[in-house]
RODO-2510 file (C-alpha; in nm, 4 decimals, decimal comma):
residues 392
     n   res          X          Y          Z
     1     x     2,0355    -0,8309     0,1856
     2     x     1,9334    -0,9288     0,5379
     3     x     1,9324    -1,2784     0,6856
     4     x     1,5533    -1,2971     0,6765
     5     x     1,5201    -1,2462     0,3035
     6     x     1,8171    -1,4749     0,2346
     7     x     1,6482    -1,7517     0,4325
     8     x     1,3314    -1,6916     0,2306
     9     x     1,5158    -1,7146    -0,1017
    10     x     1,6822    -2,0430    -0,0048
    11     x     1,3411    -2,2100     0,0168
    12     x     1,2827    -2,1921    -0,3605
    13     x     1,4497    -2,3832    -0,6421
    14     x     1,2770    -2,3048    -0,9710
    15     x     1,4850    -2,3092    -1,2949
    16     x     1,6794    -1,9913    -1,3703
    17     x     1,4743    -1,9097    -1,6814
    18     x     1,1327    -1,9408    -1,5195
    19     x     0,9496    -1,6107    -1,5793
    20     x     0,5851    -1,7151    -1,5561
    21     x     0,4811    -1,6527    -1,1958
    22     x     0,1703    -1,4689    -1,3158
    23     x     0,0566    -1,8089    -1,4411
    24     x     0,1928    -2,0363    -1,1695
    25     x     0,4419    -1,9838    -0,8888
    26     x     0,6596    -2,2896    -0,8218
    27     x     0,6115    -2,3899    -0,4601
    28     x     0,8697    -2,3669    -0,1840
    29     x     1,0485    -2,6577    -0,0215
    30     x     0,8305    -2,5875     0,2816
    31     x     0,5098    -2,6365     0,0825
    32     x     0,6495    -2,9526    -0,0754
    33     x     0,7254    -3,0909     0,2696
    34     x     0,3887    -3,0097     0,4270
    35     x     0,2051    -3,1638     0,1330
    36     x     0,4105    -3,4804     0,1699
    37     x     0,3381    -3,4906     0,5428
    38     x    -0,0326    -3,4327     0,4818
    39     x    -0,0458    -3,7224     0,2361
    40     x     0,1436    -3,9438     0,4806
    41     x    -0,0939    -3,8560     0,7651
    42     x    -0,3964    -3,9130     0,5409
    43     x    -0,2693    -4,2629     0,4671
    44     x    -0,1535    -4,3769     0,8111
    45     x    -0,3270    -4,1494     1,0642
    46     x    -0,6628    -4,0507     0,9114
    47     x    -0,8367    -3,9637     1,2369
    48     x    -0,5507    -3,7405     1,3511
    49     x    -0,5166    -3,5986     1,0005
    50     x    -0,8720    -3,4645     1,0047
    51     x    -0,8074    -3,2811     1,3310
    52     x    -0,4815    -3,1449     1,1898
    53     x    -0,6577    -3,0170     0,8800
    54     x    -0,9144    -2,8363     1,0928
    55     x    -0,6344    -2,6704     1,2895
    56     x    -0,4583    -2,5747     0,9654
    57     x    -0,7771    -2,4149     0,8334
    58     x    -0,8025    -2,1990     1,1439
    59     x    -0,4321    -2,1060     1,1232
    60     x    -0,4565    -2,0222     0,7522
    61     x    -0,7595    -1,8003     0,8137
    62     x    -0,5739    -1,6141     1,0882
    63     x    -0,2686    -1,5703     0,8668
    64     x    -0,4791    -1,4445     0,5784
    65     x    -0,6598    -1,1999     0,8067
    66     x    -0,3275    -1,0637     0,9279
    67     x    -0,1968    -1,0217     0,5741
    68     x    -0,5204    -0,8473     0,4717
    69     x    -0,5397    -0,6325     0,7863
    70     x    -0,8802    -0,7829     0,8577
    71     x    -1,0546    -0,9283     1,1593
    72     x    -1,0545    -1,3109     1,1717
    73     x    -1,4284    -1,3280     1,1111
    74     x    -1,3917    -1,1368     0,7848
    75     x    -1,1859    -1,4139     0,6199
    76     x    -1,2675    -1,7691     0,5198
    77     x    -1,1145    -2,0268     0,2852
    78     x    -1,2629    -2,1387    -0,0455
    79     x    -1,1282    -2,3494    -0,3311
    80     x    -1,0113    -2,0863    -0,5819
    81     x    -1,0189    -1,7215    -0,6855
    82     x    -1,3012    -1,7978    -0,9285
    83     x    -1,4980    -1,9659    -0,6505
    84     x    -1,4677    -1,6443    -0,4512
    85     x    -1,5755    -1,4261    -0,7417
    86     x    -1,8812    -1,6430    -0,8092
    87     x    -1,9631    -1,6332    -0,4381
    88     x    -1,9489    -1,2538    -0,4514
    89     x    -2,1711    -1,2365    -0,7591
    90     x    -2,4343    -1,4618    -0,6026
    91     x    -2,4144    -1,2738    -0,2729
    92     x    -2,4989    -0,9241    -0,3959
    93     x    -2,8377    -0,8074    -0,2672
    94     x    -3,0922    -0,6007    -0,4543
    95     x    -3,1629    -0,5146    -0,8132
    96     x    -2,9168    -0,2995    -0,9989
    97     x    -2,5940    -0,2950    -1,1969
    98     x    -2,2366    -0,4111    -1,1564
    99     x    -1,9553    -0,2401    -1,3437
   100     x    -1,6747    -0,4405    -1,5062
   101     x    -1,4090    -0,3771    -1,7687
   102     x    -1,4740    -0,5572    -2,0950
   103     x    -1,1072    -0,6444    -2,1310
   104     x    -1,0388    -0,7514    -1,7724
   105     x    -0,9398    -1,1042    -1,6780
   106     x    -1,2410    -1,3327    -1,7328
   107     x    -1,2627    -1,4322    -1,3651
   108     x    -1,3991    -1,0872    -1,2758
   109     x    -1,6438    -1,0780    -1,5672
   110     x    -1,8148    -1,4139    -1,6095
   111     x    -1,9504    -1,4605    -1,2569
   112     x    -2,1630    -1,1501    -1,3018
   113     x    -2,2724    -1,2463    -1,6524
   114     x    -2,3841    -1,5898    -1,5353
   115     x    -2,5795    -1,4491    -1,2411
   116     x    -2,7367    -1,1817    -1,4632
   117     x    -2,8578    -1,4551    -1,7005
   118     x    -3,0598    -1,6047    -1,4148
   119     x    -3,1448    -1,2975    -1,2096
   120     x    -3,3462    -1,0373    -1,3974
   121     x    -3,2671    -0,7763    -1,1358
   122     x    -2,8919    -0,7750    -1,2056
   123     x    -2,7408    -0,6065    -1,5100
   124     x    -2,3753    -0,6019    -1,6118
   125     x    -2,2351    -0,2763    -1,7483
   126     x    -1,9254    -0,3199    -1,9622
   127     x    -1,6638    -0,0454    -1,9801
   128     x    -1,3980    -0,0279    -2,2517
   129     x    -1,0556     0,0270    -2,1016
   130     x    -0,9327     0,0029    -1,7441
   131     x    -1,1466     0,0862    -1,4444
   132     x    -1,0209     0,4023    -1,2790
   133     x    -1,1929     0,6810    -1,0911
   134     x    -1,2378     0,8658    -1,4211
   135     x    -1,3978     0,5725    -1,6025
   136     x    -1,6181     0,4757    -1,3087
   137     x    -1,7437     0,8290    -1,2348
   138     x    -1,9885     0,8514    -1,5314
   139     x    -2,1608     0,5363    -1,4035
   140     x    -2,2441     0,6636    -1,0558
   141     x    -2,6204     0,6462    -1,0512
   142     x    -2,8897     0,4930    -0,8336
   143     x    -2,8672     0,1557    -1,0086
   144     x    -2,4969     0,0934    -0,9511
   145     x    -2,4491    -0,1698    -0,6804
   146     x    -2,0917    -0,2876    -0,7269
   147     x    -1,7635    -0,2571    -0,9158
   148     x    -1,5644    -0,5723    -0,9982
   149     x    -1,1930    -0,5394    -1,0772
   150     x    -0,8537    -0,7081    -1,0750
   151     x    -0,6061    -0,5499    -0,8370
   152     x    -0,3339    -0,6056    -1,0983
   153     x    -0,3946    -0,6721    -1,4676
   154     x    -0,2639    -1,0180    -1,5532
   155     x    -0,1395    -0,9218    -1,8979
   156     x     0,0287    -0,5898    -1,8293
   157     x     0,0869    -0,5343    -1,4584
   158     x    -0,1478    -0,2336    -1,4578
   159     x    -0,2427    -0,1592    -1,0963
   160     x    -0,6055    -0,0629    -1,0504
   161     x    -0,6402     0,2453    -0,8254
   162     x    -0,8553     0,0647    -0,5705
   163     x    -0,8519     0,3357    -0,3058
   164     x    -0,9617     0,6030    -0,5541
   165     x    -1,2445     0,3847    -0,6831
   166     x    -1,3665     0,2969    -0,3340
   167     x    -1,3569     0,6587    -0,2237
   168     x    -1,5605     0,7457    -0,5305
   169     x    -1,8299     0,4780    -0,5058
   170     x    -1,8752     0,5211    -0,1322
   171     x    -1,9739     0,2831     0,1491
   172     x    -2,3075     0,1670     0,0063
   173     x    -2,1603     0,0170    -0,3098
   174     x    -1,9406    -0,2933    -0,3045
   175     x    -1,5875    -0,3051    -0,4464
   176     x    -1,5109    -0,6673    -0,5396
   177     x    -1,1434    -0,7435    -0,6048
   178     x    -0,9674    -1,0366    -0,7684
   179     x    -0,6267    -1,0071    -0,5994
   180     x    -0,4539    -1,3205    -0,7268
   181     x    -0,2018    -1,1190    -0,9342
   182     x    -0,1185    -0,8888    -0,6449
   183     x    -0,1312    -1,0665    -0,3125
   184     x     0,2131    -1,1572    -0,1892
   185     x     0,4156    -0,9666    -0,4498
   186     x     0,2975    -0,6065    -0,4559
   187     x     0,1698    -0,3611    -0,1983
   188     x    -0,1795    -0,2399    -0,2813
   189     x    -0,4749    -0,0757    -0,1099
   190     x    -0,6188    -0,3956     0,0341
   191     x    -0,8238    -0,1926     0,2829
   192     x    -1,0236    -0,0508    -0,0103
   193     x    -1,1596    -0,3941    -0,1044
   194     x    -1,4999    -0,4803     0,0382
   195     x    -1,4806    -0,8335    -0,0996
   196     x    -1,1551    -0,9957    -0,2111
   197     x    -1,0554    -1,3367    -0,3435
   198     x    -0,7107    -1,4813    -0,4077
   199     x    -0,5901    -1,8331    -0,4695
   200     x    -0,2475    -1,9524    -0,3626
   201     x    -0,1101    -2,0848    -0,6916
   202     x     0,0614    -1,7706    -0,8180
   203     x     0,2576    -1,5249    -0,6022
   204     x     0,1741    -1,6988    -0,2742
   205     x     0,3443    -2,0059    -0,4234
   206     x     0,1209    -2,2558    -0,2480
   207     x    -0,0268    -2,4576    -0,5335
   208     x    -0,3896    -2,5050    -0,6299
   209     x    -0,6931    -2,6022    -0,4264
   210     x    -0,7253    -2,3286    -0,1645
   211     x    -0,8013    -1,9562    -0,1718
   212     x    -0,8677    -1,6865     0,0814
   213     x    -1,1944    -1,4961     0,0690
   214     x    -1,2459    -1,1630     0,2436
   215     x    -1,5829    -1,0066     0,3205
   216     x    -1,5600    -0,6849     0,5197
   217     x    -1,8090    -0,6448     0,8023
   218     x    -1,8884    -0,2980     0,6688
   219     x    -2,0739    -0,4494     0,3688
   220     x    -2,2348    -0,7465     0,5461
   221     x    -2,5833    -0,6009     0,5094
   222     x    -2,5331    -0,5598     0,1341
   223     x    -2,4666    -0,9304     0,0822
   224     x    -2,6384    -1,2625     0,1389
   225     x    -2,4795    -1,6123     0,1564
   226     x    -2,5529    -1,6739    -0,2108
   227     x    -2,3360    -1,9864    -0,2457
   228     x    -2,3338    -2,0712     0,1225
   229     x    -2,3854    -2,4441     0,1716
   230     x    -2,4013    -2,6814     0,4659
   231     x    -2,0591    -2,5780     0,5988
   232     x    -2,1683    -2,2138     0,5986
   233     x    -2,4489    -2,2579     0,8487
   234     x    -2,4624    -2,2930     1,2251
   235     x    -2,4663    -2,6450     1,3701
   236     x    -2,5204    -2,8064     1,0296
   237     x    -2,5410    -3,1601     1,1708
   238     x    -2,7653    -3,0673     1,4617
   239     x    -3,0955    -3,2367     1,5246
   240     x    -3,3164    -2,9442     1,4309
   241     x    -3,4692    -2,9316     1,0850
   242     x    -3,3081    -2,7270     0,8138
   243     x    -3,2619    -2,4510     0,7186
   244     x    -3,0179    -2,3406     0,9876
   245     x    -2,8999    -1,9795     1,0285
   246     x    -2,5908    -1,8755     0,8334
   247     x    -2,2612    -1,8452     1,0135
   248     x    -2,1517    -1,4893     1,0881
   249     x    -1,9001    -1,3121     0,8671
   250     x    -1,7199    -1,4540     0,5659
   251     x    -1,7795    -1,8149     0,6720
   252     x    -2,1424    -1,7834     0,5562
   253     x    -2,0111    -1,8079     0,1985
   254     x    -1,8560    -2,1544     0,2350
   255     x    -2,0447    -2,4345     0,0656
   256     x    -1,8306    -2,7279     0,1798
   257     x    -1,5161    -2,8034     0,3749
   258     x    -1,1952    -2,6961     0,2007
   259     x    -0,9233    -2,9299     0,0750
   260     x    -0,7170    -3,0065     0,3865
   261     x    -0,3715    -3,0531     0,2264
   262     x    -0,4262    -2,7496     0,0004
   263     x    -0,5168    -2,5377     0,3025
   264     x    -0,2015    -2,6576     0,4770
   265     x     0,0026    -2,5487     0,1744
   266     x    -0,1716    -2,2104     0,1636
   267     x    -0,1056    -2,1527     0,5323
   268     x     0,2632    -2,2292     0,4719
   269     x     0,2824    -1,9863     0,1801
   270     x     0,1094    -1,7140     0,3795
   271     x     0,3472    -1,7657     0,6697
   272     x     0,6507    -1,7250     0,4431
   273     x     0,5178    -1,3984     0,2971
   274     x     0,4259    -1,2601     0,6384
   275     x     0,7647    -1,3509     0,7844
   276     x     0,9552    -1,1577     0,5175
   277     x     0,7018    -0,8872     0,4389
   278     x     0,5403    -0,8005     0,1079
   279     x     0,7471    -0,4836     0,0768
   280     x     1,0764    -0,6733     0,0596
   281     x     0,9403    -0,9325    -0,1815
   282     x     0,7901    -0,6609    -0,4008
   283     x     1,1180    -0,4702    -0,4139
   284     x     1,3179    -0,7737    -0,5240
   285     x     1,0567    -0,8815    -0,7795
   286     x     1,0451    -0,5319    -0,9304
   287     x     1,4252    -0,5270    -0,9415
   288     x     1,4252    -0,8604    -1,1253
   289     x     1,1769    -0,7271    -1,3784
   290     x     1,3772    -0,4080    -1,4215
   291     x     1,6922    -0,6018    -1,5104
   292     x     1,5015    -0,8121    -1,7611
   293     x     1,3457    -0,5111    -1,9311
   294     x     1,6822    -0,3341    -1,9459
   295     x     1,8337    -0,6401    -2,1106
   296     x     1,5466    -0,6533    -2,3600
   297     x     1,5818    -0,2840    -2,4446
   298     x     1,9523    -0,3284    -2,5073
   299     x     1,8655    -0,5921    -2,7692
   300     x     1,6197    -0,3649    -2,9513
   301     x     1,2969    -0,4896    -2,7991
   302     x     0,9966    -0,2736    -2,7183
   303     x     0,9002    -0,3068    -2,3528
   304     x     0,6205    -0,1955    -2,1234
   305     x     0,5307    -0,2459    -1,7597
   306     x     0,2320    -0,1337    -1,5599
   307     x     0,0480     0,0030    -1,8633
   308     x    -0,2957    -0,1132    -1,9626
   309     x    -0,3257    -0,2706    -2,3103
   310     x    -0,5634     0,0042    -2,4176
   311     x    -0,3363     0,2826    -2,2976
   312     x    -0,0897     0,2491    -2,5842
   313     x     0,1412    -0,0097    -2,4343
   314     x     0,4641     0,1886    -2,4421
   315     x     0,6430     0,2839    -2,1232
   316     x     0,7177     0,6468    -2,0484
   317     x     1,0543     0,7877    -1,9366
   318     x     1,1395     0,7787    -1,5668
   319     x     1,3001     1,1176    -1,5012
   320     x     1,5307     1,0472    -1,7925
   321     x     1,7177     0,7824    -1,5951
   322     x     1,5869     0,4616    -1,7507
   323     x     1,7672     0,3465    -2,0650
   324     x     1,5731     0,4342    -2,3780
   325     x     1,2583     0,5222    -2,1904
   326     x     1,1726     0,2310    -1,9630
   327     x     0,9554     0,3301    -1,6690
   328     x     0,9672     0,1853    -1,3203
   329     x     0,7654    -0,1389    -1,2971
   330     x     0,4320    -0,0954    -1,1214
   331     x     0,4128    -0,4670    -1,0401
   332     x     0,6143    -0,7771    -1,1204
   333     x     0,4619    -0,8076    -1,4683
   334     x     0,6096    -0,6597    -1,7842
   335     x     0,5920    -0,7149    -2,1587
   336     x     0,8220    -0,7151    -2,4584
   337     x     0,8059    -0,7610    -2,8309
   338     x     1,0779    -0,7650    -3,0925
   339     x     1,0051    -0,5619    -3,4067
   340     x     1,0199    -0,7757    -3,7178
   341     x     0,9953    -1,1046    -3,5299
   342     x     0,6741    -1,3077    -3,5211
   343     x     0,5552    -1,3158    -3,1565
   344     x     0,4754    -1,6890    -3,1649
   345     x     0,8184    -1,7641    -3,3073
   346     x     0,9813    -1,5441    -3,0434
   347     x     0,7899    -1,7209    -2,7686
   348     x     0,9085    -2,0573    -2,9020
   349     x     1,2676    -1,9307    -2,9276
   350     x     1,2625    -1,8156    -2,5670
   351     x     1,1232    -2,1485    -2,4515
   352     x     1,3914    -2,3372    -2,6449
   353     x     1,6485    -2,1220    -2,4634
   354     x     1,5034    -2,2234    -2,1269
   355     x     1,2950    -1,9079    -2,0716
   356     x     0,9376    -1,9815    -1,9656
   357     x     0,7081    -1,6883    -2,0514
   358     x     0,3503    -1,6333    -2,1669
   359     x     0,2390    -1,5149    -2,5103
   360     x    -0,0462    -1,2631    -2,4897
   361     x    -0,1472    -1,1257    -2,8276
   362     x     0,1650    -0,9828    -2,9893
   363     x     0,3414    -0,9315    -2,6535
   364     x     0,5563    -1,1681    -2,4499
   365     x     0,4676    -1,1420    -2,0811
   366     x     0,7495    -1,1534    -1,8286
   367     x     0,6563    -1,2198    -1,4657
   368     x     0,9637    -1,2845    -1,2493
   369     x     0,9745    -1,3115    -0,8718
   370     x     1,2068    -1,2161    -0,5886
   371     x     1,3739    -1,5546    -0,6379
   372     x     1,4494    -1,5086    -1,0102
   373     x     1,8172    -1,5866    -1,0718
   374     x     2,0360    -1,2859    -1,1661
   375     x     2,1735    -1,4730    -1,4702
   376     x     1,8267    -1,4822    -1,6267
   377     x     1,8705    -1,1334    -1,7737
   378     x     2,1793    -1,2446    -1,9659
   379     x     1,9923    -1,5550    -2,0834
   380     x     1,7076    -1,3365    -2,2086
   381     x     1,9471    -1,1006    -2,3880
   382     x     2,1170    -1,3917    -2,5639
   383     x     1,7857    -1,5408    -2,6792
   384     x     1,6599    -1,2054    -2,8061
   385     x     1,9872    -1,1506    -2,9904
   386     x     1,9512    -1,4865    -3,1606
   387     x     1,5875    -1,4171    -3,2508
   388     x     1,6739    -1,0705    -3,3789
   389     x     1,9389    -1,2085    -3,6110
   390     x     1,6606    -1,3986    -3,7920
   391     x     1,4126    -1,1112    -3,8146
   392     x     1,2312    -1,0551    -4,1404
***
């Protein structure tokens, strides 16, 4: 392990049994410190604090653009992933259809449903199962305007083939991506996304209140500033009467100034990821998940990683090398269940043992990070052993 990644790991101090980064990523010491400084400045130096927050917004936008391989004008800051998805839904021009998966995370579904309720020209097409090139292909007709997807499925770690979908739908249809379960922990085809939103509270480990929002210049003519407010227009406080022209690029979709301290935290989280590199973080997170799934298999659990809930749920062998058929994790999200043990009871047993996970249906979701302590696998094995001894 090189000095760079070791320095990164030393910035985090979550409990050893914390395995719920897909819900919330505990912040770094750096984020804690900048939030404290922002609060202190807001109390004692308000005038200077406002100027600092403006500078932090510009720095965070530049950092996000670098991470997304985008031009600075293609990125702005909003309040949350859901804010970005609603902005995308309101921005889509023309009458036609948007394609979503019925079982996807609600943040990529409801914005379109709400807009369709008010805009007779928009219709939502629901697809059963994951969106892939094969499931999108039958829907390629003159009415299809956009496809809305999660880059990584929050429940299973399934990675949507973004590049294949974008190649299929072509340049005149918009691929809208909720990337909150991918950005900062897994490498994915970010260049395939025409519009992308991601908050900082999960794998970027920056807390709530700020999100990055990407709008590629290549689709600018297909969108309008649907939720763009006063902060998304040129010279909003100028003397001329409103309306004023929209700002160029992604900034047209802002409707107010972002939360200054939250933006400062997001910039700090982005800087940490960029300094180490997503590839290194992804490798360590996948290794952590692999150890956990191996430990679960050894205790008789069923495990899966990277499979969509409607694809059967069971992992396939990896060249015969994985114990009892575990496949290589596709992202830092995996699942387990223990035959004969009630899932809710198992979830409670794990929590009592100091293991923080999420219960999704009859599966326990595991979402570790690069910083997950090596002893956590042994802790999981012990808890599963205890639960298994009480199985019906």
